[in-house]
N, C-alpha and C positions, 0 to 999 in steps of 0.2 A: 267921827271919833268912835262911834259904835263899831265900825268895820275894823279899825285898828285894834281895839280891845279884843274883839272876837278872834282876830288873827293871832294875837299874842297868846291868848288862852289856849287856842287850838294847838299851837306849836308845842307848848309846854305839856299839854295832855298827851300828845302823840309821842313825845320823847320819853315820858315816864312810864308809858303803858305799851311798849312795843310788843310784849307777849300777848296783849289782848287786842292786837291790831285788827284782827278779823271781826271783832265785835263793834257794833255801832257806838259812837260816842255822842252824848247829848250835851250841848252847851246852852246855858240859860242866861239871859241878860235882861233884867227887869221883866217885862211881860212877853218878850219875844223869845222864841226857842228855835234853834236850828240843829239839824241832825247832820252829822258827818260820818262817813264810812272810811275808816283808816285803811291805808294801803301798806302792804309790806314794804319795808325800806331796804331789805337785803335778802337775797336768795342764796342759800348755801348749797354748794355742789360738792359731791364726794369724788375725789380724783380716782381715776381708773389706773390700775397698775400698768406700767409701761410694757413689761414682759410677763407672760403668763407661763407657769409650769416649769420654770428653769431656776435653778439655784446656782449662783456663780461659785466656781471652785477655784481655790488658790493655785497658782502655778508652782511647780516644784522649784525649790530654791537650792542652789548648790554653792558651796564655798570651798576654796582651795586653801589648805593648811600648809603653808610653806615649810614650817618646822617638821611636820610629820611627813610631808611629801605625798599627801593623799587628797583626793577630791571627795568631799563628804556631801551627802544629801541632807540638808538641814531640816527638811520637812518630814523626813522619815517615809517618803512616798515610794521608795525603791521597790518595796514589797507590798505596796498598798493596793495593787490591782493589776489586771492583765495589761492595761495600757501603759502604766508607768514601768512595769517590769520589761515590757517589750522595748520601750524607749531606752531603758538602761542597757539592755542587751546590745542594741545597735549603736550605743554611744559609750564606748569603754573609757575608762579613766586614763589608761596608758598603754603603750606598746614598748617592748624591750627586745634587744638583740643580745645574744649570749654565746659564750664559748666555754667548754669545760669537758669534764670526763665523760659526760653523756653525749657530747657532740656539739656541733654548731647548730644554733637554732634561734627561735624567737618565741615570744609569748604575748598574750593580750590579757590585760587585767581590768576587772570591774570593781569599783569601790563600793562596798556595802555600808561602811561608815568610816569614821576617821581612823579606826584601828585595823580594819579588816578589808582585805582584797581577795577576790576570787581570781585565780589564774588558770589559763588554758594555753598549752604550748607544745612545742615539738623540738627535739634535739637529736641529731644523728650525723651520719657521714662516716668517713674513715678517720677515726680519731686516735688510732694506735700510737702515732708519733707524739701525741700530747702527753702521754705518760711513759715515754721512752721507747715504745715499740717492742718491748720484751718483758718477760718476768721469769722468776725462778720457781720451780716446783721441786722441792727437796734439792737434789744436787744437779738437776737438769735445767738448763736455760732454754727458753722458748722464744723465738721470734713470733710476733703477732701481726696479722692483717685483720682489719675489722670493717664491717659495714653496719653501722648502728641505725636504729630507728626507735625513738623513745618518745611517743606522745604522752603527755601527762596533764593531769588536772589536780590543782592544789589550792591551798589557802595560805596567804601571807598575813601574819598577825604582828602588830606592833604593840607589845604589852604596855609600854609607857608612852605611846603615841609620838615616838620620835624616830630616829634613823635605825634603831636596833629592831631586827625582825626575827621571827620564828616561823618556819614553814613546815607544812605537812601535806601529803597528798598521795596520789596513786600514779604509777608509771605503767604503761602497757608496753613492755619491752619486746622488740623483734630484732635481736642483734645476732649477726653472723660473725663468729670469731674463728679464724683459722690460725693454727699453730704449727710450728716446725721446730723440732728439737735441734739444738746446736751441740755437736760433740765438743768436749773439752780435752784438748791434747790428744785427739784421735780416739777418745773413748766416751761411752755413756755410763754414768754412775746411777744405776737404777736398782731399787730394792737391795741396797747395801752390797751390790756387786758391780764390778767394773767390766763392761762389755766392750769388745773391740768394735769400733764404729765402721771402719773401712777394711777392704781387702777381701780375700777369698772366703774367710769365715767371719766376716764382719756383719753387723746388724744392718748396715746401710742407712738410708734416710728414714726418719720417723716423722710423719705428718698427720695432722688430724684437725678436729673441730671441737669447740666447746659450746654448750647450749645450757642456759639456765632453765630450771623447771618451772619457775613461777610465771604465769601468764599475766598476773597482776602483782606489781611490786610496790608495797608501801614504802614511803620515804619520809625522812625528817631532816631539816636543815636549820642552821642559825646563820645570821648574816647581818649586813648593814646596807642601808639604802639612803645615803645622804643626797641632798639636792645641790646642784650647782647654780641653777636659776629656777624660776617658777615653772619652767617647762622641762628642763634637762636635769638628769641625775645619773648616778652610777650605782652599781651594786656589786656585792660579792657574797657568796654563800659557800658553806662547807657542811657536809653531812654524809648520809649513806642511804642506800636503798637495799632492801632485803630481796635479793633475786632468787633465793632458794638454792637447793643443792644443784651441783653441776653434773651434767651428763657429758662425758668426754668420749671421743672416738679417735684412736691413734692407729695408723696403718703403717706397715713396713712395705718397702718396695718388693721384697721377695720374702713373703712370710714363711715359706717352707725351708729357708736357708738355715742350716745348723750354724750356730755362732759360738765363738770362743770367749773365754774370760781372760783378761789381761792379768797374769800373775806377777808381772814385774820382772820376769826372768827371760822369757823368750818372746821375740816380736810377734809370733803367731798366737801366743797364749795357749791355753788348754781348753778342751771341750767343756762347754757349760752344761750340756745335756738339754739345752733349750734351743728352739729355733727363733728366727727373727719375729714371727707372729706372736709368740709367747712373750718375748721381751716387750713388744708393743702393748700387749695387754697389761703388763706390769706398769708401764708408763701411764696407761689410762687410769689405773687404780690410784697412782700417786696424784694425778691431776684432780680426780674426784674427791680425794681425801683432804684437799686444801680448803680449810674453813674460810679463809679470807675471801675466796671467790664467791661465797654466799652473800657477803655484805659488799656491795659494789660502792666504792667511794664516790661521793659527789663533791666536786670542786668546780665552781663556775664564777665567771665575772661577766659584766655586761654594762650596757648603757640603756637608759630609759627616757622616753619622751612622753610627757604628760599633757593631756589636752586641757 
């Protein structure tokens, strides 16, 4: 019975004094005394970290806005560092094919946010037939042959985050424009005079080139970019690029040939006091004085594929 009593007392004492488990415990029953040394009942261990020196980074999150037609970076990490900027550069939001007054071409777009896209593209080729293949400068009509090259860099902005867009950017024009004057009824009407075009004392053919002075041409457009599906869409834009003043060169086949003016009386006309080369210079001045050639119209349509 003494042993049972001692065991019960010892268990109670150990449970209530775990903090003093390292100290000896004395239990007394009548005249007998027994000493017990408590043992620790639990050992606590501190867990070591699984990975040292690294902090997990969230992966960029992208969301496609079907109404706006843009791919947005919802974490704002596009400009967050060299790695994410590089990833954005090699993963564009869309590619487009286009045709218009600047030529046939294509562009690549990167989405900076749900309203803004950065574009880089090129348009060129022989596009004279797209706008009729001719134009008038005062009273002279000119046929046009062209070879365009128009790389450009711009921004497309959606002010209300829908299909309506506003664009702006820079074109680097390298356009060859050849012109040839068309006589009207056998005469050229230049500098308020009517010169005989053909014959012994005629001006002959007048041919030349046009070149815009601006090496960088700013442009602005407005347009629409609705979506057909989550991946495919169409677009249209109108606007203008400031190409600067025009340098014209017009040459006569026989510049030293004296030419006559048609006075409406005799088939040969009367002497003008000018030669064909001087008449060509007058035609150059009329071409360079046309203000509309400074502002080159931009009209384009195309289709877009979004990734």
